[in-house]
Backbone bond lengths (Angstrom), bond angles and torsions (degrees), N, CA, C in turn:
res aa  C-N    CA-C-N  psi(-1)  N-CA   C-N-CA  omega(-1)  CA-C   N-CA-C  phi
1 M - - - 1.460 - - 1.489 112.94 -
2 T 1.283 119.41 105.74 1.567 121.61 -163.18 1.512 107.13 -59.84
3 G 1.376 107.58 129.84 1.497 120.70 166.86 1.566 109.46 78.30
4 A 1.317 121.05 -6.39 1.459 123.19 179.81 1.522 115.55 -86.11
5 Q 1.306 115.61 160.01 1.474 121.51 172.70 1.473 108.41 -118.93
6 L 1.363 119.76 134.63 1.422 129.01 176.47 1.512 108.81 -88.40
7 L 1.308 117.80 122.85 1.435 122.46 -177.92 1.527 109.06 -120.25
8 S 1.374 112.88 129.83 1.540 114.58 175.28 1.577 107.82 -91.53
9 L 1.303 112.65 125.99 1.428 120.01 178.65 1.557 108.71 -117.15
10 G 1.367 118.13 86.48 1.392 118.57 -169.30 1.451 115.97 58.72
11 S 1.261 121.95 -118.09 1.489 124.47 -177.67 1.565 109.40 -95.10
12 D 1.357 118.14 0.43 1.406 121.66 178.29 1.419 111.47 -110.29
13 A 1.372 115.52 149.34 1.492 123.56 179.32 1.585 107.63 -113.59
14 L 1.267 115.27 137.48 1.456 119.85 -176.50 1.495 110.81 -136.34
15 W 1.245 118.46 128.28 1.469 123.41 173.89 1.445 110.56 -87.77
16 L 1.386 118.26 127.64 1.510 126.93 174.42 1.383 104.88 -92.37
17 L 1.333 121.42 120.98 1.438 128.14 -169.32 1.495 108.42 -103.68
18 P 1.346 119.25 148.35 1.493 123.09 176.69 1.479 114.85 -68.82
19 E 1.313 116.59 -9.34 1.456 118.54 -179.66 1.562 107.00 -92.75
20 S 1.341 120.95 12.68 1.420 128.91 174.47 1.508 109.46 70.28
21 A 1.295 118.04 41.82 1.412 127.16 177.65 1.549 104.54 -132.49
22 A 1.334 115.45 166.35 1.510 125.31 173.69 1.474 106.67 -124.06
23 W 1.400 111.48 148.23 1.453 122.03 -173.58 1.629 108.86 -130.51
24 H 1.292 112.34 119.40 1.485 117.07 169.31 1.541 110.49 -104.57
25 A 1.337 115.47 104.00 1.398 124.44 -169.76 1.586 112.29 -65.05
26 T 1.281 115.93 -37.29 1.584 116.24 -173.38 1.514 106.27 -64.19
27 S 1.289 120.00 -43.95 1.487 121.43 -175.99 1.505 110.77 -92.97
28 R 1.346 119.50 -6.32 1.428 124.55 -178.12 1.546 111.83 57.81
29 T 1.344 110.57 49.87 1.497 119.82 -176.86 1.477 109.81 -116.22
30 L 1.334 111.90 131.53 1.457 119.66 178.64 1.619 104.15 -106.82
31 F 1.300 115.62 135.89 1.449 124.78 177.42 1.514 113.05 -117.31
32 I 1.311 119.59 127.86 1.376 126.79 174.52 1.593 108.01 -132.70
33 A 1.277 110.43 158.73 1.520 116.51 -176.59 1.555 108.15 -133.74
34 D 1.289 118.75 145.72 1.451 124.47 163.80 1.579 110.52 56.11
35 L 1.367 114.66 63.03 1.450 119.69 171.93 1.510 113.03 -77.30
36 H 1.356 116.03 -32.76 1.509 116.73 176.97 1.441 116.11 50.70
37 L 1.315 118.98 47.89 1.461 125.65 178.47 1.557 105.92 -60.46
38 G 1.263 113.32 141.90 1.508 118.58 -178.45 1.506 119.96 78.51
39 K 1.322 119.05 3.90 1.376 120.31 177.29 1.477 117.08 -64.14
40 S 1.254 117.04 -39.03 1.494 121.58 178.30 1.574 109.01 -69.39
41 A 1.392 119.06 -34.08 1.364 119.58 179.36 1.514 108.67 -73.70
42 T 1.317 119.92 -33.72 1.402 117.79 172.87 1.513 116.40 -62.55
43 F 1.375 117.35 -39.81 1.418 119.60 173.88 1.435 118.25 -66.34
44 R 1.415 113.34 -36.27 1.507 115.47 174.25 1.480 113.63 -65.27
45 A 1.359 115.57 -33.91 1.483 116.98 178.12 1.506 114.88 -64.41
46 R 1.353 111.99 -17.54 1.446 117.96 -179.23 1.662 109.59 -98.23
47 G 1.198 113.59 8.44 1.465 122.73 178.40 1.529 116.52 81.01
48 L 1.383 118.35 18.06 1.405 124.73 -173.39 1.596 104.67 -91.16
49 P 1.329 117.87 134.39 1.437 120.67 176.13 1.469 113.29 -76.01
50 V 1.297 126.64 95.29 1.467 127.17 -178.51 1.512 105.13 -127.02
51 P 1.309 113.57 159.81 1.509 116.26 -177.22 1.525 114.99 -69.08
52 S 1.272 118.65 152.19 1.471 124.49 177.31 1.481 111.68 -101.44
53 G 1.306 118.39 167.46 1.504 115.91 173.87 1.550 113.22 88.60
54 T 1.325 117.47 -3.26 1.507 119.76 -175.31 1.534 109.72 -70.50
55 T 1.361 117.49 -29.90 1.505 112.82 179.17 1.549 111.69 -70.41
56 Q 1.279 118.57 -37.63 1.492 123.11 178.68 1.546 107.22 -63.26
57 D 1.409 117.33 -45.96 1.376 121.03 -177.01 1.569 111.71 -62.68
58 N 1.348 115.73 -42.15 1.437 119.70 179.90 1.556 110.95 -65.34
59 L 1.269 116.34 -40.26 1.494 121.15 -179.63 1.523 111.77 -71.67
60 A 1.335 117.06 -32.94 1.482 122.03 173.17 1.564 110.70 -63.89
61 R 1.244 115.37 -45.11 1.476 119.76 174.08 1.503 112.72 -56.50
62 L 1.344 115.94 -45.47 1.465 123.28 -178.91 1.542 108.74 -64.22
63 S 1.320 116.48 -41.95 1.529 119.48 -178.26 1.500 107.64 -64.22
64 A 1.353 119.78 -39.78 1.455 121.97 177.62 1.497 113.73 -60.77
65 L 1.306 116.30 -38.00 1.518 120.42 176.50 1.476 109.09 -69.03
66 V 1.362 119.80 -44.68 1.532 118.69 -177.99 1.456 112.04 -62.76
67 R 1.432 117.95 -34.16 1.410 120.01 177.11 1.546 111.96 -70.82
68 A 1.355 115.01 -47.83 1.450 120.18 179.29 1.484 118.16 -52.58
69 H 1.353 113.97 -35.16 1.443 118.47 -173.97 1.477 109.94 -111.24
70 D 1.277 121.18 -2.13 1.493 123.98 -177.19 1.506 107.66 53.01
71 A 1.300 116.60 54.67 1.462 123.25 -176.92 1.572 109.82 -69.78
72 R 1.335 115.50 137.83 1.399 119.89 175.93 1.581 111.32 -102.77
73 R 1.290 115.21 -20.61 1.430 118.30 -178.15 1.564 105.63 -137.63
74 I 1.337 117.02 140.14 1.511 120.03 174.01 1.571 104.36 -127.75
75 V 1.359 109.64 120.40 1.532 117.69 175.57 1.449 110.63 -102.75
76 F 1.326 113.78 118.55 1.429 122.02 174.52 1.536 111.01 -90.87
77 L 1.385 116.92 112.24 1.472 116.89 -172.50 1.508 108.86 -88.88
78 G 1.291 116.15 64.21 1.435 125.12 171.93 1.560 114.76 81.15
79 D 1.352 112.74 158.93 1.431 124.15 177.31 1.552 107.98 61.18
80 L 1.287 119.69 51.12 1.557 125.36 172.09 1.436 102.89 -67.00
81 L 1.314 124.99 -54.40 1.357 129.93 -174.38 1.566 110.02 -105.44
82 H 1.336 120.82 142.35 1.363 126.96 -175.58 1.538 111.95 -79.04
83 S 1.287 116.85 -48.74 1.428 122.76 -171.76 1.556 109.77 -160.82
84 R 1.270 119.12 174.23 1.525 121.79 -179.09 1.552 109.62 -61.79
85 H 1.268 118.88 -23.93 1.511 118.19 178.42 1.560 105.35 -60.19
86 A 1.317 121.12 -26.82 1.487 121.37 -178.23 1.514 108.71 -67.18
87 Q 1.301 121.68 -21.18 1.437 125.22 -175.58 1.560 113.56 -80.04
88 R 1.307 112.35 -11.22 1.590 117.66 176.85 1.429 108.09 -63.16
89 A 1.309 111.66 145.56 1.517 119.99 -178.80 1.575 114.80 -52.26
90 S 1.358 114.21 -39.26 1.428 117.44 -175.88 1.520 112.02 -72.32
91 A 1.456 113.39 -34.09 1.427 115.84 175.40 1.523 116.23 -77.39
92 M 1.318 115.77 -26.45 1.442 124.73 -177.22 1.477 113.06 -78.86
93 A 1.401 118.71 -25.69 1.424 122.84 -172.55 1.463 113.62 -55.58
94 P 1.346 120.30 -46.75 1.456 118.16 175.74 1.425 120.72 -53.94
95 L 1.420 110.43 -36.27 1.520 115.48 178.92 1.479 111.55 -74.15
96 H 1.356 118.34 -35.40 1.497 117.24 170.22 1.404 114.19 -59.08
97 D 1.373 119.02 -45.98 1.435 121.22 178.99 1.541 110.69 -58.76
98 W 1.328 116.72 -45.84 1.475 122.94 179.54 1.579 109.70 -56.92
99 R 1.259 113.09 -50.46 1.513 116.31 179.94 1.518 115.19 -61.09
100 A 1.355 115.57 -37.63 1.451 117.76 173.80 1.472 115.95 -59.42
101 N 1.379 113.17 -34.49 1.494 119.85 174.93 1.491 114.28 -77.03
102 H 1.277 116.29 -12.36 1.518 119.22 -179.78 1.513 111.19 -129.62
103 A 1.314 119.30 44.48 1.326 123.97 -175.74 1.604 113.68 -64.99
104 A 1.206 112.85 -27.90 1.571 121.91 -177.34 1.501 109.39 -71.28
105 Q 1.360 120.35 -24.56 1.353 120.98 -177.84 1.552 113.87 -80.60
106 H 1.330 115.80 138.82 1.451 123.15 172.31 1.504 108.55 -80.44
107 C 1.374 116.91 113.65 1.510 120.03 177.82 1.437 113.40 -102.44
108 V 1.263 119.72 124.43 1.463 129.76 177.84 1.517 114.34 -110.91
109 L 1.242 118.74 124.88 1.485 120.12 171.81 1.466 111.27 -110.70
110 V 1.292 116.82 120.18 1.458 124.93 172.03 1.551 107.11 -89.74
111 R 1.296 117.15 109.11 1.461 121.68 -171.85 1.520 113.48 -52.03
112 G 1.333 117.90 131.99 1.432 119.80 173.64 1.579 111.52 -115.21
113 N 1.276 114.14 -173.61 1.519 116.38 -174.89 1.501 112.07 -69.25
114 H 1.350 119.53 -31.24 1.554 120.66 176.40 1.571 105.68 -74.33
115 D 1.272 119.78 -36.70 1.438 122.06 -177.51 1.554 111.39 -59.27
116 S 1.359 114.51 -38.61 1.500 117.80 178.38 1.485 112.55 -64.52
117 H 1.386 120.26 -21.49 1.479 122.49 179.06 1.564 106.52 -96.15
118 A 1.338 117.62 -37.08 1.435 119.57 -174.35 1.582 111.78 -76.81
119 G 1.354 117.12 -29.11 1.307 123.71 -174.75 1.513 114.20 95.50
120 D 1.305 118.50 160.46 1.474 118.36 176.56 1.497 113.74 -71.26
121 P 1.402 112.85 149.48 1.559 113.91 175.51 1.567 110.50 -54.09
122 P 1.329 115.29 152.96 1.445 116.00 -179.73 1.553 111.61 -66.27
123 P 1.364 116.45 148.98 1.435 120.32 -179.24 1.542 113.78 -50.28
124 S 1.332 120.55 -31.54 1.490 124.45 -177.21 1.442 110.66 -60.94
125 L 1.494 118.44 -19.11 1.484 118.35 178.88 1.471 112.46 -81.86
126 D 1.293 115.70 -11.99 1.472 119.89 175.79 1.571 112.41 58.71
127 F 1.388 114.55 49.52 1.413 122.73 174.09 1.544 108.13 -95.67
128 E 1.321 116.39 136.77 1.468 118.73 161.10 1.510 106.92 -80.52
129 V 1.348 115.61 124.71 1.494 121.05 179.61 1.527 109.38 -110.66
130 V 1.241 115.02 123.15 1.551 121.28 -177.55 1.533 110.97 -126.51
131 D 1.281 113.27 159.78 1.468 120.28 171.41 1.556 108.52 -96.98
132 E 1.320 112.94 155.28 1.490 120.37 -179.31 1.593 105.21 -79.55
133 P 1.365 115.70 152.17 1.445 131.19 -14.91 1.530 110.00 -74.26
134 W 1.336 116.16 153.15 1.543 121.03 -179.41 1.485 105.76 -135.52
135 A 1.392 112.04 120.22 1.436 118.83 179.00 1.545 111.50 -71.15
136 V 1.301 116.44 127.94 1.488 121.55 -172.77 1.588 106.48 -85.14
137 P 1.507 114.79 112.53 1.361 115.61 179.51 1.625 114.89 -61.13
138 G 1.323 116.86 146.74 1.430 121.16 -177.70 1.538 114.81 83.49
139 T 1.272 113.22 3.07 1.550 116.17 175.88 1.486 110.42 -114.77
140 V 1.255 120.94 164.52 1.495 125.01 179.39 1.521 111.07 -76.55
141 A 1.414 115.57 -48.70 1.412 113.59 -178.45 1.537 114.13 -155.50
142 L 1.370 111.89 30.35 1.506 115.38 -179.40 1.590 106.74 -83.21
143 V 1.323 113.11 143.13 1.493 119.68 178.53 1.533 106.89 -133.29
144 G 1.252 118.34 130.33 1.449 125.85 -178.49 1.618 108.47 -88.72
145 C 1.306 116.17 133.26 1.436 124.01 175.11 1.485 106.90 -140.94
146 H 1.304 118.86 166.45 1.476 123.23 163.63 1.473 107.74 -97.51
147 H 1.333 121.91 -51.16 1.457 122.01 -176.16 1.603 109.44 -81.05
148 P 1.227 119.41 138.93 1.427 119.33 178.93 1.551 108.21 -71.49
149 Q 1.292 118.76 135.07 1.369 128.89 -165.75 1.537 113.68 -169.10
150 R 1.246 120.58 156.00 1.477 124.03 172.96 1.599 111.42 -94.82
151 V 1.292 115.62 140.02 1.459 120.76 175.10 1.631 103.78 -129.80
152 A 1.313 113.59 126.09 1.436 116.25 -176.51 1.557 111.89 -58.23
153 G 1.230 114.23 137.54 1.484 120.36 178.72 1.465 119.35 67.59
154 A 1.326 115.37 10.52 1.534 120.00 -172.99 1.599 107.41 -133.11
155 V 1.332 113.70 160.46 1.460 121.80 170.43 1.489 107.96 -106.88
156 V 1.324 119.43 120.61 1.425 123.54 -171.58 1.537 111.69 -94.03
157 L 1.327 116.67 128.20 1.497 118.28 171.21 1.530 103.59 -103.77
158 A 1.347 110.62 137.09 1.601 111.70 -171.90 1.557 105.57 -149.57
159 G 1.306 113.59 173.02 1.440 121.39 179.00 1.534 107.68 -129.70
160 H 1.316 116.32 -129.45 1.551 126.41 170.45 1.532 112.29 71.91
161 W 1.296 122.34 -38.49 1.459 121.49 -175.80 1.534 112.95 -74.78
162 H 1.306 116.00 -30.10 1.478 120.48 -168.92 1.560 108.23 53.50
163 P 1.277 118.15 56.63 1.476 121.70 -169.57 1.406 114.13 -65.44
164 A 1.358 119.93 148.77 1.350 128.35 177.64 1.470 111.52 -153.46
165 V 1.352 116.55 154.70 1.522 123.06 177.60 1.412 107.83 -130.97
166 T 1.353 113.03 147.45 1.511 126.11 179.42 1.536 108.10 -103.26
167 L 1.386 114.86 118.71 1.472 119.76 178.04 1.483 104.33 -101.12
168 R 1.288 113.07 133.99 1.553 122.25 -177.86 1.505 107.80 -112.38
169 G 1.411 114.79 133.99 1.422 120.69 172.45 1.505 117.19 -100.28
170 P 1.328 119.92 172.37 1.460 122.43 -176.50 1.466 113.25 -64.34
171 A 1.287 119.58 -20.19 1.532 120.41 -178.46 1.530 112.14 -96.58
172 R 1.362 117.46 22.58 1.392 122.24 -177.48 1.484 116.17 69.16
173 D 1.393 113.53 11.47 1.476 117.81 178.08 1.508 104.69 -86.16
174 H 1.290 117.58 158.91 1.466 124.90 179.68 1.502 110.51 -149.46
175 Q 1.297 114.46 157.01 1.463 123.21 -177.65 1.542 106.56 -140.67
176 R 1.349 113.55 125.41 1.456 119.24 174.81 1.550 112.22 -94.43
177 L 1.247 116.25 125.52 1.474 125.14 179.55 1.396 115.70 -121.52
178 A 1.356 121.76 140.13 1.377 121.85 166.76 1.546 112.67 -65.05
179 C 1.302 119.05 152.56 1.436 120.85 -168.83 1.569 109.59 -146.26
180 F 1.302 114.84 159.51 1.474 123.00 161.91 1.523 102.84 -89.54
181 C 1.291 117.53 143.43 1.422 125.41 -177.37 1.520 109.88 -125.57
182 A 1.305 119.45 110.64 1.481 123.06 -175.27 1.590 112.16 -113.09
183 L 1.415 113.68 127.16 1.355 119.72 170.67 1.448 108.43 -123.98
184 D 1.383 117.12 178.57 1.522 120.11 178.41 1.529 106.22 -58.67
185 G 1.293 116.88 116.76 1.429 125.02 172.96 1.546 117.18 77.22
186 L 1.301 113.57 14.34 1.482 120.68 -175.29 1.476 111.92 -150.18
187 L 1.375 116.17 134.34 1.431 124.50 168.61 1.515 110.91 -125.49
188 V 1.286 121.71 122.08 1.406 127.10 178.02 1.574 110.36 -102.79
189 L 1.294 115.26 118.22 1.428 119.95 -176.49 1.561 112.42 -83.95
190 P 1.365 121.09 143.58 1.379 120.93 167.94 1.458 117.44 -55.03
191 A 1.320 120.93 162.14 1.465 121.06 174.98 1.504 111.38 -72.06
192 F 1.334 117.86 129.12 1.447 123.99 -179.80 1.562 111.76 -78.11
193 G 1.294 117.10 -29.77 1.492 120.86 -177.12 1.563 107.29 -66.57
194 A 1.328 115.76 142.05 1.429 122.11 177.54 1.475 112.95 -77.69
195 F 1.316 121.82 -23.51 1.489 121.77 -178.75 1.558 105.47 -112.59
196 T 1.264 115.49 59.27 1.522 118.74 176.82 1.457 115.91 -119.92
197 G 1.354 115.95 -31.25 1.409 121.53 -171.89 1.552 113.19 75.00
198 S 1.277 113.78 -174.00 1.531 118.66 179.94 1.429 108.32 -131.77
199 S 1.355 115.19 159.56 1.414 124.36 -169.97 1.544 116.44 -81.02
200 P 1.337 119.53 136.26 1.413 122.54 177.11 1.534 111.75 -71.40
201 Q 1.358 114.55 -10.90 1.477 120.72 179.21 1.459 109.86 -62.39
202 A 1.325 122.02 125.76 1.430 121.75 173.83 1.467 108.53 -74.02
203 P 1.391 116.35 145.88 1.536 119.71 177.83 1.589 106.93 -63.99
204 P 1.313 115.25 145.90 1.537 118.25 -179.73 1.490 113.02 -58.33
205 A 1.200 110.80 152.82 1.595 117.45 177.54 1.524 103.43 -66.99
206 G 1.381 109.54 139.13 1.459 119.81 176.55 1.540 108.35 92.10
207 S 1.358 120.59 -7.05 1.432 117.62 177.08 1.515 116.13 -80.72
208 L 1.299 119.57 158.88 1.423 123.61 173.22 1.550 107.19 -102.09
209 C 1.328 116.33 123.77 1.456 119.76 177.71 1.606 111.04 -108.74
210 Y 1.246 109.89 124.14 1.530 116.83 179.86 1.528 109.57 -104.77
211 P 1.369 116.86 101.61 1.487 115.64 -174.08 1.556 114.26 -73.46
212 V 1.240 111.77 151.41 1.479 119.65 -178.27 1.549 110.29 -110.75
213 G 1.307 121.65 116.39 1.440 124.64 179.96 1.396 114.88 178.32
214 G 1.353 116.87 149.97 1.453 121.41 177.60 1.494 113.16 71.47
215 G 1.352 115.12 27.13 1.444 121.48 -178.75 1.472 119.03 74.65
216 R 1.347 115.54 16.04 1.455 121.60 -179.82 1.555 110.74 -146.82
217 V 1.340 110.90 161.76 1.513 119.61 165.06 1.511 110.03 -95.40
218 W 1.293 117.90 125.15 1.403 120.66 -177.09 1.460 114.30 -85.18
219 P 1.337 123.83 158.80 1.464 124.38 177.17 1.549 108.86 -55.39
220 G 1.370 113.18 154.48 1.428 118.51 178.43 1.478 120.88 -66.86
221 L 1.227 116.65 138.64 1.504 127.70 -179.32 1.530 110.27 -106.38
222 R 1.272 116.91 118.75 1.537 116.78 -179.53 1.525 112.09 -72.41
223 V 1.265 116.56 132.05 1.462 121.22 179.09 1.588 107.55 -91.20
224 D 1.391 122.06 109.96 1.365 120.25 -176.24 1.452 117.28 -92.86
225 R 1.322 117.56 -18.94 1.514 121.32 -175.86 1.591 109.78 -77.48
């Protein structure tokens, strides 16, 4: 799988994809976190000059992943919608079009903090909406959450942090890259949404960070601090 890293999580194996998603091949499940659809519309409604078209771009990237892996299930690890502005018909139309093109896929939303304010997606979108923690069918011990946490006897896949790592070069140059962040019993995915940014929160000491950049996921870097 070009540019991906295979990660063993207990008895489950998960591919970390350069598109900032994770793939469980056995259950044909695609995991993404923090799409934040409607964020740019929310900012524009406040009079802020931000780019348009990010929702369509995000959904096009997701469609490409679904086709490439023939995904049967898509698990959204929280923050599908950014705010109530995303529930407006004009903002929701691209998501309705996307869902019509992927009606065969089982879509699951694990509610995140933004979802609690934005509200659940409308029933016409045919999403299964669940609270965390949610045991992922077809896996040995994977559990979907939005907030990073530990669940006894399980491996948690989560979002919320928008994790990133700063790589520093010998000439005092540096590059900040989104990353997957792995700790014992926990994997935090990078934000999938293009207009989300990354977190200033440093990855916890002892974690392995897998930077995403240049069309690939790079080998894990141990965080010592």
